[in-house]
mmCIF file as Biopython writes it, N, C-alpha, C and O atoms, coordinates in Angstrom:
data_model
#
loop_
_atom_site.group_PDB
_atom_site.id
_atom_site.type_symbol
_atom_site.label_atom_id
_atom_site.label_alt_id
_atom_site.label_comp_id
_atom_site.label_asym_id
_atom_site.label_entity_id
_atom_site.label_seq_id
_atom_site.pdbx_PDB_ins_code
_atom_site.Cartn_x
_atom_site.Cartn_y
_atom_site.Cartn_z
_atom_site.occupancy
_atom_site.B_iso_or_equiv
_atom_site.auth_seq_id
_atom_site.auth_asym_id
_atom_site.pdbx_PDB_model_num
ATOM 1   N N  . MET A ? 1  ? -51.355 54.755 20.889  1.0 0.0 1  A 1 
ATOM 2   C CA . MET A ? 1  ? -51.987 54.404 19.630  1.0 0.0 1  A 1 
ATOM 3   C C  . MET A ? 1  ? -53.475 54.717 19.749  1.0 0.0 1  A 1 
ATOM 4   O O  . MET A ? 1  ? -54.159 54.250 20.659  1.0 0.0 1  A 1 
ATOM 5   N N  . SER A ? 2  ? -53.952 55.521 18.804  1.0 0.0 2  A 1 
ATOM 6   C CA . SER A ? 2  ? -55.356 55.920 18.842  1.0 0.0 2  A 1 
ATOM 7   C C  . SER A ? 2  ? -56.248 54.801 18.308  1.0 0.0 2  A 1 
ATOM 8   O O  . SER A ? 2  ? -55.774 53.805 17.760  1.0 0.0 2  A 1 
ATOM 9   N N  . PHE A ? 3  ? -57.522 54.994 18.483  1.0 0.0 3  A 1 
ATOM 10  C CA . PHE A ? 3  ? -58.508 54.028 18.010  1.0 0.0 3  A 1 
ATOM 11  C C  . PHE A ? 3  ? -58.388 53.828 16.503  1.0 0.0 3  A 1 
ATOM 12  O O  . PHE A ? 3  ? -58.425 52.696 16.020  1.0 0.0 3  A 1 
ATOM 13  N N  . LEU A ? 4  ? -58.244 54.924 15.757  1.0 0.0 4  A 1 
ATOM 14  C CA . LEU A ? 4  ? -58.139 54.812 14.299  1.0 0.0 4  A 1 
ATOM 15  C C  . LEU A ? 4  ? -56.879 54.071 13.884  1.0 0.0 4  A 1 
ATOM 16  O O  . LEU A ? 4  ? -56.906 53.296 12.928  1.0 0.0 4  A 1 
ATOM 17  N N  . ASP A ? 5  ? -55.787 54.295 14.580  1.0 0.0 5  A 1 
ATOM 18  C CA . ASP A ? 5  ? -54.558 53.567 14.269  1.0 0.0 5  A 1 
ATOM 19  C C  . ASP A ? 5  ? -54.747 52.072 14.496  1.0 0.0 5  A 1 
ATOM 20  O O  . ASP A ? 5  ? -54.275 51.253 13.707  1.0 0.0 5  A 1 
ATOM 21  N N  . LYS A ? 6  ? -55.439 51.720 15.575  1.0 0.0 6  A 1 
ATOM 22  C CA . LYS A ? 6  ? -55.708 50.309 15.857  1.0 0.0 6  A 1 
ATOM 23  C C  . LYS A ? 6  ? -56.602 49.709 14.780  1.0 0.0 6  A 1 
ATOM 24  O O  . LYS A ? 6  ? -56.373 48.588 14.327  1.0 0.0 6  A 1 
ATOM 25  N N  . ALA A ? 7  ? -57.627 50.465 14.368  1.0 0.0 7  A 1 
ATOM 26  C CA . ALA A ? 7  ? -58.540 49.985 13.326  1.0 0.0 7  A 1 
ATOM 27  C C  . ALA A ? 7  ? -57.804 49.782 12.011  1.0 0.0 7  A 1 
ATOM 28  O O  . ALA A ? 7  ? -58.004 48.771 11.339  1.0 0.0 7  A 1 
ATOM 29  N N  . LYS A ? 8  ? -56.957 50.727 11.639  1.0 0.0 8  A 1 
ATOM 30  C CA . LYS A ? 8  ? -56.177 50.607 10.407  1.0 0.0 8  A 1 
ATOM 31  C C  . LYS A ? 8  ? -55.250 49.394 10.465  1.0 0.0 8  A 1 
ATOM 32  O O  . LYS A ? 8  ? -55.093 48.676 9.477   1.0 0.0 8  A 1 
ATOM 33  N N  . ASP A ? 9  ? -54.649 49.175 11.609  1.0 0.0 9  A 1 
ATOM 34  C CA . ASP A ? 9  ? -53.756 48.034 11.778  1.0 0.0 9  A 1 
ATOM 35  C C  . ASP A ? 9  ? -54.530 46.723 11.628  1.0 0.0 9  A 1 
ATOM 36  O O  . ASP A ? 9  ? -54.068 45.802 10.955  1.0 0.0 9  A 1 
ATOM 37  N N  . LEU A ? 10 ? -55.696 46.641 12.250  1.0 0.0 10 A 1 
ATOM 38  C CA . LEU A ? 10 ? -56.520 45.434 12.133  1.0 0.0 10 A 1 
ATOM 39  C C  . LEU A ? 10 ? -56.975 45.209 10.693  1.0 0.0 10 A 1 
ATOM 40  O O  . LEU A ? 10 ? -56.990 44.074 10.218  1.0 0.0 10 A 1 
ATOM 41  N N  . LEU A ? 11 ? -57.346 46.283 9.998   1.0 0.0 11 A 1 
ATOM 42  C CA . LEU A ? 11 ? -57.749 46.148 8.601   1.0 0.0 11 A 1 
ATOM 43  C C  . LEU A ? 11 ? -56.590 45.643 7.753   1.0 0.0 11 A 1 
ATOM 44  O O  . LEU A ? 11 ? -56.776 44.809 6.868   1.0 0.0 11 A 1 
ATOM 45  N N  . GLY A ? 12 ? -55.408 46.148 8.025   1.0 0.0 12 A 1 
ATOM 46  C CA . GLY A ? 12 ? -54.244 45.706 7.276   1.0 0.0 12 A 1 
ATOM 47  C C  . GLY A ? 12 ? -53.967 44.229 7.475   1.0 0.0 12 A 1 
ATOM 48  O O  . GLY A ? 12 ? -53.563 43.536 6.542   1.0 0.0 12 A 1 
ATOM 49  N N  . LYS A ? 13 ? -54.181 43.755 8.670   1.0 0.0 13 A 1 
ATOM 50  C CA . LYS A ? 13 ? -53.911 42.353 8.977   1.0 0.0 13 A 1 
ATOM 51  C C  . LYS A ? 13 ? -55.041 41.426 8.542   1.0 0.0 13 A 1 
ATOM 52  O O  . LYS A ? 13 ? -54.817 40.232 8.343   1.0 0.0 13 A 1 
ATOM 53  N N  . ASN A ? 14 ? -56.256 41.963 8.391   1.0 0.0 14 A 1 
ATOM 54  C CA . ASN A ? 14 ? -57.426 41.123 8.104   1.0 0.0 14 A 1 
ATOM 55  C C  . ASN A ? 14 ? -58.200 41.594 6.879   1.0 0.0 14 A 1 
ATOM 56  O O  . ASN A ? 14 ? -59.412 41.388 6.805   1.0 0.0 14 A 1 
ATOM 57  N N  . ALA A ? 15 ? -57.536 42.215 5.927   1.0 0.0 15 A 1 
ATOM 58  C CA . ALA A ? 15 ? -58.217 42.762 4.753   1.0 0.0 15 A 1 
ATOM 59  C C  . ALA A ? 15 ? -58.965 41.676 3.983   1.0 0.0 15 A 1 
ATOM 60  O O  . ALA A ? 15 ? -60.038 41.934 3.437   1.0 0.0 15 A 1 
ATOM 61  N N  . ASP A ? 16 ? -58.412 40.473 3.936   1.0 0.0 16 A 1 
ATOM 62  C CA . ASP A ? 16 ? -59.083 39.390 3.208   1.0 0.0 16 A 1 
ATOM 63  C C  . ASP A ? 16 ? -60.401 39.004 3.879   1.0 0.0 16 A 1 
ATOM 64  O O  . ASP A ? 16 ? -61.389 38.732 3.197   1.0 0.0 16 A 1 
ATOM 65  N N  . LYS A ? 17 ? -60.418 38.980 5.194   1.0 0.0 17 A 1 
ATOM 66  C CA . LYS A ? 17 ? -61.643 38.641 5.923   1.0 0.0 17 A 1 
ATOM 67  C C  . LYS A ? 17 ? -62.689 39.742 5.769   1.0 0.0 17 A 1 
ATOM 68  O O  . LYS A ? 17 ? -63.879 39.458 5.629   1.0 0.0 17 A 1 
ATOM 69  N N  . VAL A ? 18 ? -62.247 40.989 5.794   1.0 0.0 18 A 1 
ATOM 70  C CA . VAL A ? 18 ? -63.172 42.107 5.615   1.0 0.0 18 A 1 
ATOM 71  C C  . VAL A ? 18 ? -63.740 42.074 4.203   1.0 0.0 18 A 1 
ATOM 72  O O  . VAL A ? 18 ? -64.929 42.323 4.006   1.0 0.0 18 A 1 
ATOM 73  N N  . GLY A ? 19 ? -62.898 41.770 3.222   1.0 0.0 19 A 1 
ATOM 74  C CA . GLY A ? 19 ? -63.364 41.656 1.843   1.0 0.0 19 A 1 
ATOM 75  C C  . GLY A ? 19 ? -64.402 40.560 1.689   1.0 0.0 19 A 1 
ATOM 76  O O  . GLY A ? 19 ? -65.387 40.730 0.971   1.0 0.0 19 A 1 
ATOM 77  N N  . ASP A ? 20 ? -64.189 39.444 2.354   1.0 0.0 20 A 1 
ATOM 78  C CA . ASP A ? 20 ? -65.175 38.357 2.323   1.0 0.0 20 A 1 
ATOM 79  C C  . ASP A ? 20 ? -66.506 38.800 2.940   1.0 0.0 20 A 1 
ATOM 80  O O  . ASP A ? 20 ? -67.576 38.460 2.435   1.0 0.0 20 A 1 
ATOM 81  N N  . ALA A ? 21 ? -66.429 39.555 4.029   1.0 0.0 21 A 1 
ATOM 82  C CA . ALA A ? 21 ? -67.650 40.046 4.674   1.0 0.0 21 A 1 
ATOM 83  C C  . ALA A ? 21 ? -68.390 41.017 3.762   1.0 0.0 21 A 1 
ATOM 84  O O  . ALA A ? 21 ? -69.620 41.006 3.717   1.0 0.0 21 A 1 
ATOM 85  N N  . ILE A ? 22 ? -67.663 41.848 3.042   1.0 0.0 22 A 1 
ATOM 86  C CA . ILE A ? 22 ? -68.284 42.778 2.096   1.0 0.0 22 A 1 
ATOM 87  C C  . ILE A ? 22 ? -68.989 41.995 0.995   1.0 0.0 22 A 1 
ATOM 88  O O  . ILE A ? 22 ? -70.107 42.333 0.606   1.0 0.0 22 A 1 
ATOM 89  N N  . ASP A ? 23 ? -68.336 40.949 0.494   1.0 0.0 23 A 1 
ATOM 90  C CA . ASP A ? 23 ? -68.955 40.103 -0.534  1.0 0.0 23 A 1 
ATOM 91  C C  . ASP A ? 23 ? -70.235 39.452 -0.020  1.0 0.0 23 A 1 
ATOM 92  O O  . ASP A ? 23 ? -71.248 39.429 -0.718  1.0 0.0 23 A 1 
ATOM 93  N N  . LYS A ? 24 ? -70.187 38.927 1.193   1.0 0.0 24 A 1 
ATOM 94  C CA . LYS A ? 24 ? -71.369 38.280 1.768   1.0 0.0 24 A 1 
ATOM 95  C C  . LYS A ? 24 ? -72.507 39.263 1.963   1.0 0.0 24 A 1 
ATOM 96  O O  . LYS A ? 24 ? -73.667 38.931 1.717   1.0 0.0 24 A 1 
ATOM 97  N N  . ALA A ? 25 ? -72.182 40.472 2.403   1.0 0.0 25 A 1 
ATOM 98  C CA . ALA A ? 25 ? -73.221 41.495 2.593   1.0 0.0 25 A 1 
ATOM 99  C C  . ALA A ? 25 ? -73.855 41.858 1.251   1.0 0.0 25 A 1 
ATOM 100 O O  . ALA A ? 25 ? -75.073 42.010 1.154   1.0 0.0 25 A 1 
ATOM 101 N N  . GLY A ? 26 ? -73.029 41.995 0.226   1.0 0.0 26 A 1 
ATOM 102 C CA . GLY A ? 26 ? -73.568 42.295 -1.100  1.0 0.0 26 A 1 
ATOM 103 C C  . GLY A ? 26 ? -74.430 41.177 -1.636  1.0 0.0 26 A 1 
ATOM 104 O O  . GLY A ? 26 ? -75.476 41.424 -2.236  1.0 0.0 26 A 1 
ATOM 105 N N  . ASP A ? 27 ? -73.998 39.943 -1.422  1.0 0.0 27 A 1 
ATOM 106 C CA . ASP A ? 27 ? -74.798 38.794 -1.853  1.0 0.0 27 A 1 
ATOM 107 C C  . ASP A ? 27 ? -76.137 38.752 -1.120  1.0 0.0 27 A 1 
ATOM 108 O O  . ASP A ? 27 ? -77.161 38.404 -1.708  1.0 0.0 27 A 1 
ATOM 109 N N  . PHE A ? 28 ? -76.126 39.106 0.153   1.0 0.0 28 A 1 
ATOM 110 C CA . PHE A ? 28 ? -77.356 39.147 0.948   1.0 0.0 28 A 1 
ATOM 111 C C  . PHE A ? 28 ? -78.338 40.171 0.364   1.0 0.0 28 A 1 
ATOM 112 O O  . PHE A ? 28 ? -79.526 39.892 0.203   1.0 0.0 28 A 1 
ATOM 113 N N  . VAL A ? 29 ? -77.810 41.362 0.052   1.0 0.0 29 A 1 
ATOM 114 C CA . VAL A ? 29 ? -78.661 42.405 -0.512  1.0 0.0 29 A 1 
ATOM 115 C C  . VAL A ? 29 ? -79.205 41.964 -1.868  1.0 0.0 29 A 1 
ATOM 116 O O  . VAL A ? 29 ? -80.387 42.154 -2.157  1.0 0.0 29 A 1 
ATOM 117 N N  . ASP A ? 30 ? -78.340 41.373 -2.705  1.0 0.0 30 A 1 
ATOM 118 C CA . ASP A ? 30 ? -78.794 40.879 -4.006  1.0 0.0 30 A 1 
ATOM 119 C C  . ASP A ? 30 ? -79.892 39.844 -3.842  1.0 0.0 30 A 1 
ATOM 120 O O  . ASP A ? 30 ? -80.874 39.844 -4.584  1.0 0.0 30 A 1 
ATOM 121 N N  . ASN A ? 31 ? -79.722 38.969 -2.877  1.0 0.0 31 A 1 
ATOM 122 C CA . ASN A ? 31 ? -80.710 37.917 -2.624  1.0 0.0 31 A 1 
ATOM 123 C C  . ASN A ? 31 ? -82.049 38.524 -2.191  1.0 0.0 31 A 1 
ATOM 124 O O  . ASN A ? 31 ? -83.106 38.126 -2.682  1.0 0.0 31 A 1 
ATOM 125 N N  . LYS A ? 32 ? -81.996 39.469 -1.288  1.0 0.0 32 A 1 
ATOM 126 C CA . LYS A ? 32 ? -83.223 40.066 -0.762  1.0 0.0 32 A 1 
ATOM 127 C C  . LYS A ? 32 ? -83.942 40.937 -1.788  1.0 0.0 32 A 1 
ATOM 128 O O  . LYS A ? 32 ? -85.162 41.086 -1.725  1.0 0.0 32 A 1 
ATOM 129 N N  . THR A ? 33 ? -83.194 41.516 -2.739  1.0 0.0 33 A 1 
ATOM 130 C CA . THR A ? 33 ? -83.806 42.393 -3.736  1.0 0.0 33 A 1 
ATOM 131 C C  . THR A ? 33 ? -84.011 41.685 -5.074  1.0 0.0 33 A 1 
ATOM 132 O O  . THR A ? 33 ? -84.435 42.305 -6.050  1.0 0.0 33 A 1 
ATOM 133 N N  . GLY A ? 34 ? -83.713 40.404 -5.117  1.0 0.0 34 A 1 
ATOM 134 C CA . GLY A ? 34 ? -83.874 39.662 -6.357  1.0 0.0 34 A 1 
ATOM 135 C C  . GLY A ? 34 ? -82.912 40.098 -7.444  1.0 0.0 34 A 1 
ATOM 136 O O  . GLY A ? 34 ? -83.187 39.907 -8.628  1.0 0.0 34 A 1 
ATOM 137 N N  . GLY A ? 35 ? -81.789 40.681 -7.059  1.0 0.0 35 A 1 
ATOM 138 C CA . GLY A ? 35 ? -80.791 41.124 -8.018  1.0 0.0 35 A 1 
ATOM 139 C C  . GLY A ? 35 ? -81.164 42.405 -8.743  1.0 0.0 35 A 1 
ATOM 140 O O  . GLY A ? 35 ? -80.478 42.812 -9.680  1.0 0.0 35 A 1 
ATOM 141 N N  . LYS A ? 36 ? -82.240 43.040 -8.319  1.0 0.0 36 A 1 
ATOM 142 C CA . LYS A ? 36 ? -82.737 44.247 -8.976  1.0 0.0 36 A 1 
ATOM 143 C C  . LYS A ? 36 ? -81.702 45.376 -8.961  1.0 0.0 36 A 1 
ATOM 144 O O  . LYS A ? 36 ? -81.643 46.181 -9.891  1.0 0.0 36 A 1 
ATOM 145 N N  . TYR A ? 37 ? -80.901 45.431 -7.921  1.0 0.0 37 A 1 
ATOM 146 C CA . TYR A ? 37 ? -79.922 46.507 -7.765  1.0 0.0 37 A 1 
ATOM 147 C C  . TYR A ? 37 ? -78.487 45.975 -7.833  1.0 0.0 37 A 1 
ATOM 148 O O  . TYR A ? 37 ? -77.581 46.553 -7.233  1.0 0.0 37 A 1 
ATOM 149 N N  . ALA A ? 38 ? -78.283 44.888 -8.554  1.0 0.0 38 A 1 
ATOM 150 C CA . ALA A ? 38 ? -76.980 44.218 -8.585  1.0 0.0 38 A 1 
ATOM 151 C C  . ALA A ? 38 ? -75.863 45.150 -9.032  1.0 0.0 38 A 1 
ATOM 152 O O  . ALA A ? 38 ? -74.768 45.107 -8.472  1.0 0.0 38 A 1 
ATOM 153 N N  . GLN A ? 39 ? -76.120 45.994 -10.034 1.0 0.0 39 A 1 
ATOM 154 C CA . GLN A ? 39 ? -75.084 46.921 -10.502 1.0 0.0 39 A 1 
ATOM 155 C C  . GLN A ? 39 ? -74.655 47.862 -9.388  1.0 0.0 39 A 1 
ATOM 156 O O  . GLN A ? 39 ? -73.465 48.113 -9.196  1.0 0.0 39 A 1 
ATOM 157 N N  . HIS A ? 40 ? -75.618 48.372 -8.666  1.0 0.0 40 A 1 
ATOM 158 C CA . HIS A ? 40 ? -75.322 49.317 -7.594  1.0 0.0 40 A 1 
ATOM 159 C C  . HIS A ? 40 ? -74.621 48.621 -6.427  1.0 0.0 40 A 1 
ATOM 160 O O  . HIS A ? 40 ? -73.704 49.173 -5.819  1.0 0.0 40 A 1 
ATOM 161 N N  . VAL A ? 41 ? -75.062 47.419 -6.130  1.0 0.0 41 A 1 
ATOM 162 C CA . VAL A ? 41 ? -74.448 46.654 -5.045  1.0 0.0 41 A 1 
ATOM 163 C C  . VAL A ? 41 ? -72.993 46.341 -5.393  1.0 0.0 41 A 1 
ATOM 164 O O  . VAL A ? 41 ? -72.110 46.478 -4.547  1.0 0.0 41 A 1 
ATOM 165 N N  . ASP A ? 42 ? -72.745 45.923 -6.623  1.0 0.0 42 A 1 
ATOM 166 C CA . ASP A ? 42 ? -71.374 45.621 -7.042  1.0 0.0 42 A 1 
ATOM 167 C C  . ASP A ? 42 ? -70.487 46.853 -6.953  1.0 0.0 42 A 1 
ATOM 168 O O  . ASP A ? 42 ? -69.336 46.766 -6.525  1.0 0.0 42 A 1 
ATOM 169 N N  . LYS A ? 43 ? -71.014 47.980 -7.351  1.0 0.0 43 A 1 
ATOM 170 C CA . LYS A ? 43 ? -70.255 49.236 -7.292  1.0 0.0 43 A 1 
ATOM 171 C C  . LYS A ? 43 ? -69.933 49.597 -5.835  1.0 0.0 43 A 1 
ATOM 172 O O  . LYS A ? 43 ? -68.822 50.021 -5.520  1.0 0.0 43 A 1 
ATOM 173 N N  . ALA A ? 44 ? -70.918 49.421 -4.964  1.0 0.0 44 A 1 
ATOM 174 C CA . ALA A ? 44 ? -70.706 49.714 -3.540  1.0 0.0 44 A 1 
ATOM 175 C C  . ALA A ? 44 ? -69.690 48.749 -2.935  1.0 0.0 44 A 1 
ATOM 176 O O  . ALA A ? 44 ? -68.864 49.153 -2.116  1.0 0.0 44 A 1 
ATOM 177 N N  . GLN A ? 45 ? -69.745 47.472 -3.334  1.0 0.0 45 A 1 
ATOM 178 C CA . GLN A ? 45 ? -68.781 46.499 -2.835  1.0 0.0 45 A 1 
ATOM 179 C C  . GLN A ? 45 ? -67.362 46.880 -3.266  1.0 0.0 45 A 1 
ATOM 180 O O  . GLN A ? 45 ? -66.428 46.829 -2.466  1.0 0.0 45 A 1 
ATOM 181 N N  . ASP A ? 46 ? -67.214 47.259 -4.526  1.0 0.0 46 A 1 
ATOM 182 C CA . ASP A ? 46 ? -65.893 47.650 -5.016  1.0 0.0 46 A 1 
ATOM 183 C C  . ASP A ? 46 ? -65.363 48.870 -4.266  1.0 0.0 46 A 1 
ATOM 184 O O  . ASP A ? 46 ? -64.189 48.922 -3.898  1.0 0.0 46 A 1 
ATOM 185 N N  . ALA A ? 47 ? -66.241 49.853 -4.042  1.0 0.0 47 A 1 
ATOM 186 C CA . ALA A ? 47 ? -65.827 51.059 -3.316  1.0 0.0 47 A 1 
ATOM 187 C C  . ALA A ? 47 ? -65.436 50.724 -1.879  1.0 0.0 47 A 1 
ATOM 188 O O  . ALA A ? 47 ? -64.455 51.259 -1.360  1.0 0.0 47 A 1 
ATOM 189 N N  . ALA A ? 48 ? -66.192 49.849 -1.241  1.0 0.0 48 A 1 
ATOM 190 C CA . ALA A ? 48 ? -65.881 49.465 0.141   1.0 0.0 48 A 1 
ATOM 191 C C  . ALA A ? 48 ? -64.545 48.726 0.205   1.0 0.0 48 A 1 
ATOM 192 O O  . ALA A ? 48 ? -63.746 48.963 1.110   1.0 0.0 48 A 1 
ATOM 193 N N  . LYS A ? 49 ? -64.305 47.836 -0.751  1.0 0.0 49 A 1 
ATOM 194 C CA . LYS A ? 49 ? -63.038 47.100 -0.768  1.0 0.0 49 A 1 
ATOM 195 C C  . LYS A ? 49 ? -61.858 48.038 -1.025  1.0 0.0 49 A 1 
ATOM 196 O O  . LYS A ? 49 ? -60.790 47.875 -0.434  1.0 0.0 49 A 1 
ATOM 197 N N  . ASP A ? 50 ? -62.055 49.022 -1.909  1.0 0.0 50 A 1 
ATOM 198 C CA . ASP A ? 50 ? -60.996 50.002 -2.156  1.0 0.0 50 A 1 
ATOM 199 C C  . ASP A ? 50 ? -60.696 50.797 -0.886  1.0 0.0 50 A 1 
ATOM 200 O O  . ASP A ? 50 ? -59.534 51.036 -0.556  1.0 0.0 50 A 1 
ATOM 201 N N  . ALA A ? 51 ? -61.740 51.201 -0.183  1.0 0.0 51 A 1 
ATOM 202 C CA . ALA A ? 51 ? -61.562 51.964 1.054   1.0 0.0 51 A 1 
ATOM 203 C C  . ALA A ? 51 ? -60.831 51.133 2.101   1.0 0.0 51 A 1 
ATOM 204 O O  . ALA A ? 51 ? -59.947 51.634 2.795   1.0 0.0 51 A 1 
ATOM 205 N N  . VAL A ? 52 ? -61.202 49.870 2.210   1.0 0.0 52 A 1 
ATOM 206 C CA . VAL A ? 52 ? -60.529 48.979 3.173   1.0 0.0 52 A 1 
ATOM 207 C C  . VAL A ? 52 ? -59.065 48.825 2.797   1.0 0.0 52 A 1 
ATOM 208 O O  . VAL A ? 52 ? -58.187 48.848 3.659   1.0 0.0 52 A 1 
ATOM 209 N N  . GLY A ? 53 ? -58.811 48.671 1.518   1.0 0.0 53 A 1 
ATOM 210 C CA . GLY A ? 53 ? -57.429 48.537 1.061   1.0 0.0 53 A 1 
ATOM 211 C C  . GLY A ? 53 ? -56.599 49.761 1.384   1.0 0.0 53 A 1 
ATOM 212 O O  . GLY A ? 53 ? -55.457 49.641 1.828   1.0 0.0 53 A 1 
ATOM 213 N N  . LYS A ? 54 ? -57.165 50.943 1.164   1.0 0.0 54 A 1 
ATOM 214 C CA . LYS A ? 54 ? -56.444 52.175 1.459   1.0 0.0 54 A 1 
ATOM 215 C C  . LYS A ? 54 ? -56.202 52.337 2.956   1.0 0.0 54 A 1 
ATOM 216 O O  . LYS A ? 54 ? -55.111 52.725 3.373   1.0 0.0 54 A 1 
ATOM 217 N N  . LEU A ? 55 ? -57.208 52.042 3.756   1.0 0.0 55 A 1 
ATOM 218 C CA . LEU A ? 55 ? -57.036 52.146 5.209   1.0 0.0 55 A 1 
ATOM 219 C C  . LEU A ? 55 ? -56.029 51.121 5.707   1.0 0.0 55 A 1 
ATOM 220 O O  . LEU A ? 55 ? -55.216 51.412 6.585   1.0 0.0 55 A 1 
ATOM 221 N N  . GLY A ? 56 ? -56.087 49.930 5.147   1.0 0.0 56 A 1 
ATOM 222 C CA . GLY A ? 56 ? -55.141 48.897 5.543   1.0 0.0 56 A 1 
ATOM 223 C C  . GLY A ? 56 ? -53.717 49.271 5.206   1.0 0.0 56 A 1 
ATOM 224 O O  . GLY A ? 56 ? -52.802 49.008 5.985   1.0 0.0 56 A 1 
ATOM 225 N N  . GLU A ? 57 ? -53.518 49.887 4.041   1.0 0.0 57 A 1 
ATOM 226 C CA . GLU A ? 57 ? -52.178 50.323 3.653   1.0 0.0 57 A 1 
ATOM 227 C C  . GLU A ? 57 ? -51.678 51.402 4.592   1.0 0.0 57 A 1 
ATOM 228 O O  . GLU A ? 57 ? -50.504 51.405 4.963   1.0 0.0 57 A 1 
ATOM 229 N N  . GLN A ? 58 ? -52.546 52.313 4.980   1.0 0.0 58 A 1 
ATOM 230 C CA . GLN A ? 58 ? -52.147 53.374 5.904   1.0 0.0 58 A 1 
ATOM 231 C C  . GLN A ? 58 ? -51.778 52.799 7.261   1.0 0.0 58 A 1 
ATOM 232 O O  . GLN A ? 58 ? -50.857 53.284 7.918   1.0 0.0 58 A 1 
ATOM 233 N N  . GLY A ? 59 ? -52.491 51.775 7.676   1.0 0.0 59 A 1 
ATOM 234 C CA . GLY A ? 59 ? -52.245 51.200 8.993   1.0 0.0 59 A 1 
ATOM 235 C C  . GLY A ? 59 ? -50.978 50.404 9.083   1.0 0.0 59 A 1 
ATOM 236 O O  . GLY A ? 59 ? -50.419 50.259 10.170  1.0 0.0 59 A 1 
ATOM 237 N N  . THR A ? 60 ? -50.495 49.872 7.954   1.0 0.0 60 A 1 
ATOM 238 C CA . THR A ? 60 ? -49.311 49.036 8.002   1.0 0.0 60 A 1 
ATOM 239 C C  . THR A ? 60 ? -48.046 49.785 7.631   1.0 0.0 60 A 1 
ATOM 240 O O  . THR A ? 60 ? -46.950 49.254 7.809   1.0 0.0 60 A 1 
ATOM 241 N N  . ASP A ? 61 ? -48.165 51.011 7.118   1.0 0.0 61 A 1 
ATOM 242 C CA . ASP A ? 61 ? -47.000 51.777 6.706   1.0 0.0 61 A 1 
ATOM 243 C C  . ASP A ? 61 ? -46.703 52.864 7.733   1.0 0.0 61 A 1 
ATOM 244 O O  . ASP A ? 61 ? -47.477 53.813 7.859   1.0 0.0 61 A 1 
ATOM 245 N N  . PRO A ? 62 ? -45.604 52.747 8.465   1.0 0.0 62 A 1 
ATOM 246 C CA . PRO A ? 62 ? -45.298 53.752 9.494   1.0 0.0 62 A 1 
ATOM 247 C C  . PRO A ? 62 ? -45.121 55.140 8.925   1.0 0.0 62 A 1 
ATOM 248 O O  . PRO A ? 62 ? -45.291 56.114 9.658   1.0 0.0 62 A 1 
ATOM 249 N N  . ALA A ? 63 ? -44.787 55.281 7.648   1.0 0.0 63 A 1 
ATOM 250 C CA . ALA A ? 63 ? -44.600 56.595 7.047   1.0 0.0 63 A 1 
ATOM 251 C C  . ALA A ? 63 ? -45.927 57.333 6.898   1.0 0.0 63 A 1 
ATOM 252 O O  . ALA A ? 63 ? -45.930 58.554 6.742   1.0 0.0 63 A 1 
ATOM 253 N N  . ASN A ? 64 ? -47.039 56.633 6.940   1.0 0.0 64 A 1 
ATOM 254 C CA . ASN A ? 64 ? -48.342 57.267 6.783   1.0 0.0 64 A 1 
ATOM 255 C C  . ASN A ? 64 ? -48.990 57.665 8.101   1.0 0.0 64 A 1 
ATOM 256 O O  . ASN A ? 64 ? -50.155 58.063 8.117   1.0 0.0 64 A 1 
ATOM 257 N N  . LYS A ? 65 ? -48.278 57.569 9.175   1.0 0.0 65 A 1 
ATOM 258 C CA . LYS A ? 65 ? -48.849 57.954 10.477  1.0 0.0 65 A 1 
ATOM 259 C C  . LYS A ? 65 ? -49.142 59.434 10.486  1.0 0.0 65 A 1 
ATOM 260 O O  . LYS A ? 65 ? -48.372 60.242 9.966   1.0 0.0 65 A 1 
ATOM 261 N N  . ASP A ? 66 ? -50.248 59.772 11.076  1.0 0.0 66 A 1 
ATOM 262 C CA . ASP A ? 66 ? -50.607 61.182 11.199  1.0 0.0 66 A 1 
ATOM 263 C C  . ASP A ? 66 ? -49.700 61.830 12.230  1.0 0.0 66 A 1 
ATOM 264 O O  . ASP A ? 66 ? -49.498 61.301 13.324  1.0 0.0 66 A 1 
ATOM 265 N N  . THR A ? 67 ? -49.162 62.970 11.868  1.0 0.0 67 A 1 
ATOM 266 C CA . THR A ? 67 ? -48.339 63.700 12.807  1.0 0.0 67 A 1 
ATOM 267 C C  . THR A ? 67 ? -49.143 64.875 13.320  1.0 0.0 67 A 1 
ATOM 268 O O  . THR A ? 67 ? -49.852 65.519 12.547  1.0 0.0 67 A 1 
ATOM 269 N N  . PRO A ? 68 ? -49.048 65.166 14.598  1.0 0.0 68 A 1 
ATOM 270 C CA . PRO A ? 68 ? -49.800 66.282 15.139  1.0 0.0 68 A 1 
ATOM 271 C C  . PRO A ? 68 ? -49.269 67.598 14.565  1.0 0.0 68 A 1 
ATOM 272 O O  . PRO A ? 68 ? -48.086 67.701 14.238  1.0 0.0 68 A 1 
ATOM 273 N N  . PRO A ? 69 ? -50.137 68.601 14.443  1.0 0.0 69 A 1 
ATOM 274 C CA . PRO A ? 69 ? -49.699 69.883 13.921  1.0 0.0 69 A 1 
ATOM 275 C C  . PRO A ? 69 ? -48.679 70.526 14.845  1.0 0.0 69 A 1 
ATOM 276 O O  . PRO A ? 69 ? -48.717 70.337 16.061  1.0 0.0 69 A 1 
ATOM 277 N N  . ALA A ? 70 ? -47.776 71.279 14.260  1.0 0.0 70 A 1 
ATOM 278 C CA . ALA A ? 70 ? -46.700 71.925 15.039  1.0 0.0 70 A 1 
ATOM 279 C C  . ALA A ? 70 ? -47.189 73.159 15.738  1.0 0.0 70 A 1 
ATOM 280 O O  . ALA A ? 70 ? -46.419 73.821 16.433  1.0 0.0 70 A 1 
#
């Protein structure tokens, strides 16, 4: 199992915790910038959560395993 496979597996098992961390990071940035970039931060949070969700799905579905080229 490669490093990426392990990471995908961990994301699949802990997606809720990663999502919480993304929310906290966004809240931190909003706090430090006085909410000046809230729209951009929210967009980045959504994109990060989508990426985590996709990676987590790949890690938990054996059909999505990368196969080496023939």
